[in-house]
C-alpha positions as CSV (number, residue, x, y, z in Angstrom):
1,M,4.5,-23.0,-23.8
2,T,6.8,-22.0,-20.9
3,R,5.5,-20.0,-17.9
4,H,8.0,-17.2,-18.7
5,F,6.9,-17.0,-22.3
6,F,3.3,-16.9,-21.2
7,R,3.9,-14.0,-18.9
8,L,5.7,-12.1,-21.7
9,L,2.7,-12.8,-24.0
10,V,0.2,-11.5,-21.4
11,A,2.3,-8.4,-20.8
12,F,2.6,-7.7,-24.5
13,T,-1.1,-8.2,-25.1
14,L,-1.9,-5.9,-22.1
15,F,0.4,-3.1,-23.2
16,A,-0.9,-3.3,-26.8
17,Q,-4.4,-2.5,-25.4
18,L,-3.3,0.5,-23.2
19,P,-3.7,3.3,-25.8
20,A,-7.3,2.2,-26.5
21,L,-8.1,2.0,-22.8
22,A,-6.6,5.4,-22.1
23,G,-8.6,6.9,-25.0
24,E,-11.9,5.4,-24.1
25,T,-11.7,6.7,-20.5
26,G,-10.4,10.2,-21.4
27,H,-7.0,9.7,-19.7
28,C,-4.0,11.6,-20.9
29,Q,-2.4,8.8,-23.1
30,E,1.2,9.9,-22.5
31,S,0.8,9.9,-18.7
32,F,-1.3,6.8,-18.7
33,Q,1.3,4.9,-20.7
34,K,4.1,6.3,-18.6
35,L,2.6,5.0,-15.4
36,T,1.8,1.5,-16.8
37,Q,5.3,1.2,-18.2
38,L,6.7,2.2,-14.8
39,I,4.7,-0.6,-13.1
40,G,5.8,-3.1,-15.8
41,R,9.5,-2.4,-15.2
42,N,9.0,-3.4,-11.5
43,F,11.8,-1.2,-10.1
44,F,10.4,-1.4,-6.6
45,E,11.3,-2.7,-3.2
46,T,10.0,-6.3,-3.5
47,R,11.7,-8.2,-0.6
48,R,10.1,-6.7,2.6
49,D,9.5,-9.3,5.3
50,F,6.6,-9.3,7.8
51,E,8.6,-7.5,10.5
52,K,9.1,-4.6,8.1
53,Y,5.4,-4.4,7.7
54,A,5.0,-4.3,11.4
55,E,7.5,-1.5,11.6
56,L,6.0,0.6,8.7
57,F,2.3,0.2,9.4
58,P,0.6,1.4,12.7
59,Q,0.1,-1.1,15.5
60,S,-3.6,-1.5,14.7
61,F,-2.5,-3.3,11.5
62,L,-0.7,-5.9,13.6
63,S,-3.7,-6.3,15.9
64,R,-5.9,-6.8,12.8
65,V,-3.7,-9.4,11.3
66,S,-3.3,-11.3,14.5
67,S,-7.1,-11.5,15.0
68,L,-7.7,-13.2,11.6
69,K,-8.7,-16.8,12.0
70,E,-9.1,-19.6,9.5
71,D,-12.1,-18.0,7.9
72,G,-10.2,-14.7,7.5
73,H,-8.7,-13.3,4.3
74,W,-5.8,-10.8,3.8
75,V,-5.2,-9.3,0.3
76,D,-1.9,-7.6,-0.2
77,A,-2.1,-5.3,-3.2
78,G,1.5,-5.0,-4.4
79,S,3.1,-7.8,-2.5
80,G,6.4,-7.9,-4.5
81,E,8.1,-11.3,-3.9
82,G,5.7,-12.1,-1.2
83,F,8.1,-12.7,1.7
84,A,6.0,-10.8,4.2
85,L,3.0,-13.0,3.4
86,Q,5.0,-16.2,3.5
87,D,6.4,-15.2,6.9
88,L,2.9,-15.5,8.3
89,F,3.1,-19.3,7.9
90,N,6.3,-19.6,9.9
91,Q,6.2,-21.0,13.4
92,T,7.7,-17.7,14.7
93,V,6.0,-15.0,12.7
94,I,7.4,-12.1,14.6
95,D,10.0,-11.7,17.3
96,P,8.8,-8.8,19.5
97,E,12.1,-8.3,21.2
98,K,14.0,-8.1,17.9
99,V,11.4,-5.5,16.6
100,L,11.8,-3.4,19.8
101,K,15.6,-3.6,19.5
102,E,15.6,-2.5,15.9
103,A,13.2,0.3,16.8
104,A,15.4,1.7,19.5
105,S,18.1,4.3,19.0
106,S,21.7,3.3,19.2
107,F,25.2,4.6,18.4
108,W,24.6,3.9,14.8
109,R,20.9,4.9,14.6
110,A,19.9,8.4,15.6
111,R,16.2,7.6,15.3
112,K,13.9,5.8,17.6
113,I,10.5,4.3,16.5
114,V,7.9,4.7,19.2
115,I,6.3,1.3,19.7
116,D,4.1,0.2,22.6
117,P,5.7,-3.1,23.7
118,E,2.6,-4.7,25.3
119,P,0.3,-4.7,22.2
120,L,3.3,-5.9,20.1
121,R,4.0,-8.8,22.4
122,E,0.3,-9.7,22.6
123,S,0.0,-9.8,18.8
124,A,3.2,-11.9,18.6
125,Q,1.7,-14.4,21.1
126,Q,-1.4,-14.7,18.9
127,L,0.6,-15.1,15.7
128,N,3.4,-17.4,16.7
129,F,3.2,-21.2,16.9
130,R,-0.4,-21.2,15.6
131,E,-1.5,-24.4,13.9
132,A,-1.6,-24.3,10.1
133,A,-5.3,-25.0,10.1
134,D,-5.9,-21.8,12.1
135,K,-4.1,-19.6,9.6
136,P,-6.1,-17.2,7.5
137,K,-6.2,-17.2,3.7
138,I,-3.7,-14.8,2.1
139,T,-3.6,-13.5,-1.5
140,G,-0.7,-11.4,-2.9
141,V,-1.0,-9.3,-6.0
142,T,2.3,-8.8,-7.9
143,Y,2.9,-7.8,-11.5
144,K,6.2,-9.7,-11.5
145,M,7.5,-12.4,-9.2
146,E,11.1,-13.6,-9.9
147,R,11.2,-16.4,-7.4
148,P,9.2,-19.7,-7.6
149,D,5.8,-19.8,-5.9
150,P,6.4,-21.2,-2.4
151,K,3.3,-23.3,-2.8
152,I,2.0,-22.9,0.7
153,P,-1.6,-23.9,1.4
154,N,-3.8,-20.8,2.0
155,L,-1.2,-18.6,0.3
156,A,-1.9,-17.6,-3.3
157,F,-0.5,-15.1,-5.7
158,K,-2.0,-13.3,-8.6
159,V,0.9,-12.7,-11.0
160,G,1.4,-11.0,-14.4
161,R,-1.8,-8.9,-14.4
162,F,-2.6,-5.4,-13.2
163,F,-4.9,-5.5,-10.2
164,E,-7.5,-3.5,-12.1
165,D,-7.7,-6.2,-14.7
166,I,-8.1,-9.3,-12.4
167,P,-11.8,-10.4,-12.2
168,L,-13.1,-9.7,-8.8
169,G,-14.6,-13.2,-8.8
170,E,-11.0,-14.6,-8.4
171,F,-10.8,-13.1,-4.9
172,A,-12.5,-14.2,-1.8
173,P,-14.1,-11.4,0.3
174,A,-11.3,-9.7,2.4
175,D,-11.1,-8.7,6.0
176,L,-7.9,-6.8,5.4
177,I,-6.3,-5.1,2.4
178,T,-2.8,-3.7,2.6
179,D,-1.1,-1.3,0.1
180,L,2.5,-0.5,1.0
181,Y,3.4,1.8,-1.9
182,G,1.5,-0.7,-4.0
183,V,-1.4,-0.5,-6.5
184,I,-3.0,2.7,-5.3
185,S,0.3,4.7,-5.3
186,Y,1.0,4.0,-8.9
187,S,-2.3,3.2,-10.7
188,P,-3.6,5.5,-13.5
189,R,-7.0,4.1,-12.7
190,L,-7.1,5.1,-9.1
191,D,-10.9,5.3,-8.9
192,E,-11.2,1.7,-10.2
193,V,-8.7,0.5,-7.5
194,L,-10.8,2.1,-4.7
195,R,-14.0,0.6,-6.1
196,R,-12.4,-2.8,-6.1
197,Y,-11.1,-2.3,-2.5
198,H,-14.6,-1.4,-1.5
199,A,-16.1,-4.4,-3.3
200,L,-13.6,-6.8,-1.9
201,L,-13.8,-5.7,1.7
202,K,-16.3,-7.4,4.0
203,N,-18.5,-5.2,6.2
204,S,-16.2,-3.3,8.5
205,G,-13.2,-4.6,6.7
206,R,-10.2,-2.3,6.5
207,A,-7.7,-1.2,3.9
208,Y,-4.3,0.0,5.1
209,I,-2.7,2.4,2.6
210,F,0.8,3.5,3.4
211,I,1.2,7.2,2.5
212,G,4.7,8.0,3.7
213,D,6.9,9.7,6.2
214,Y,6.3,13.3,7.1
215,L,8.5,15.7,9.1
216,S,7.1,17.7,12.0
217,V,10.4,19.6,12.2
218,P,12.4,20.6,9.0
219,Q,15.5,18.5,8.5
220,H,18.1,18.1,5.8
221,I,17.0,14.8,4.3
222,G,17.4,14.1,0.6
223,T,14.3,12.1,-0.2
224,R,11.3,13.9,-1.6
225,R,8.8,11.7,0.4
226,I,9.8,13.5,3.6
227,E,11.0,16.9,2.5
228,R,9.1,19.7,4.3
229,I,7.9,22.7,2.3
230,G,7.2,25.6,4.5
231,E,4.4,25.5,7.0
232,E,1.7,24.4,4.5
233,G,2.6,20.8,4.1
234,W,5.0,18.2,2.6
235,Y,6.1,17.3,-0.8
236,S,4.3,14.0,-0.8
237,P,2.7,11.8,-3.5
238,F,-0.6,11.8,-1.5
239,V,-0.5,15.5,-0.5
240,N,0.8,16.9,-3.8
241,S,-1.2,14.7,-6.1
242,T,-4.5,16.4,-6.7
243,V,-8.1,15.8,-7.8
244,T,-10.2,18.5,-9.5
245,R,-13.8,18.1,-8.6
246,T,-16.8,18.6,-10.9
247,D,-17.5,21.9,-9.1
248,G,-14.1,23.3,-10.1
249,S,-12.4,23.0,-6.7
250,T,-9.1,21.2,-6.4
251,V,-8.1,19.1,-3.3
252,S,-5.2,16.9,-2.5
253,L,-5.5,13.2,-3.3
254,L,-5.4,12.4,0.4
255,D,-8.3,14.7,1.2
256,W,-10.3,13.5,-1.8
257,I,-10.0,9.8,-0.6
258,K,-10.8,10.8,3.0
259,S,-14.0,12.6,1.8
260,L,-15.5,9.5,0.1
261,P,-18.7,8.5,1.9
262,D,-18.0,4.8,1.0
263,F,-15.4,4.6,3.8
264,N,-14.7,5.8,7.3
265,A,-11.3,7.2,6.9
266,K,-8.6,8.2,9.3
267,V,-4.8,8.7,9.2
268,E,-2.9,6.6,11.8
269,K,0.7,7.4,12.6
270,V,3.9,5.9,13.9
271,V,6.2,8.5,15.5
272,I,9.9,8.3,14.9
273,Q,12.0,10.5,17.2
274,Q,15.1,11.9,15.5
275,S,18.1,13.0,17.6
276,K,20.9,15.2,16.3
277,K,23.3,13.4,14.1
278,G,25.5,14.9,11.5
279,N,23.6,17.5,9.5
280,L,20.2,16.4,11.0
281,V,18.5,18.6,13.5
282,P,16.4,17.0,16.3
283,G,12.8,16.5,15.5
284,E,10.1,13.9,14.8
285,I,9.0,12.0,11.7
286,E,5.4,11.0,11.4
287,R,5.0,7.7,9.5
288,S,1.5,7.8,8.2
289,T,-1.0,5.3,7.0
290,L,-4.5,6.0,5.6
291,V,-7.0,3.5,7.1
292,L,-10.2,3.0,5.2
293,E,-13.0,1.0,6.9
294,K,-15.9,0.0,4.6
295,R,-19.2,1.7,5.7
296,T,-21.6,1.3,2.7
297,E,-22.9,-1.7,0.8
298,Q,-22.9,0.1,-2.6
299,S,-20.0,2.2,-3.9
300,N,-20.5,5.7,-5.3
301,I,-16.9,6.6,-6.0
302,P,-16.7,9.2,-8.8
303,L,-15.1,8.4,-12.1
304,L,-11.6,9.9,-12.5
305,K,-9.5,10.6,-15.5
306,L,-5.7,11.0,-15.3
307,L,-4.5,14.4,-16.5
308,E,-0.8,14.3,-15.6
309,S,1.9,12.2,-13.9
310,D,5.6,12.7,-13.2
311,D,8.4,10.1,-13.1
312,G,8.6,9.8,-9.3
313,K,8.5,6.7,-7.2
314,P,5.7,7.0,-6.2
315,P,4.6,9.6,-8.8
316,I,2.8,12.9,-8.4
317,R,-0.5,12.6,-10.3
318,K,-3.3,15.0,-11.3
319,F,-6.8,13.6,-11.7
320,E,-10.1,15.2,-12.7
321,E,-13.6,13.9,-11.8
322,V,-15.7,12.9,-14.8
323,P,-19.2,14.5,-14.8
């Protein structure tokens, strides 16, 4: 049996079980199937390199990765083709001067990413030219991977299964979990994802969940992730997705996750300064990441059922706590 045929068989078997799974948990079957089929089509950005991670995530992420030793473990939940993870095994993992140059404004780029150069250079010094034996273990989770496995020691991929369906025993405990528009942005079983993040993280381990770009000054930009709506907030998958609590109150998905006692939660930001160019007005974009640090041994994350989902990438979802 070929590997390609086996993956097709796994996918067919999984999708055949989805209606029953949705019904058993009370999810809206139409929305549940819509999300799982969207994930299965894999129409996502899958070729990000490590320097793109360094640009998108806050600088504490880079410090966290660079501090991982041979007994450390990084899980990337939604790793695509895994180029960013593979880069960590290069002699030169990151070129700080290249990152700073790419972050600076120029004749062609009106924006400037605000990066403190000293921590960047310090992290690069820790990451670059490190012996293979000193590298941490890395696990990438990807539903589809079109390229061959690079077969690098300490780098493993979980391919062809939804993260929620992979037995936790297949993972080593994690110091770091990253989710760059990955599992948590698309899953219809969001509560299960968070319980798994909590179970996988070591004490004081951190999950970095990218939640998007937000405008502090209205600008004419045509992507819904960063379109400002009045003074109340932004049209965002994490702000406009909602959770209705058992007491009848409704909060944003972002606020619901931040309120969970299982984690110490904070939003860390990368500031992008935007000068006037064409039909853009000067302003700032806040590139935000939700950082969850494990604080309890046992998880008490409430059960959720999916009520509704749209076709966005990422989608706007509506959940309800199950009493």
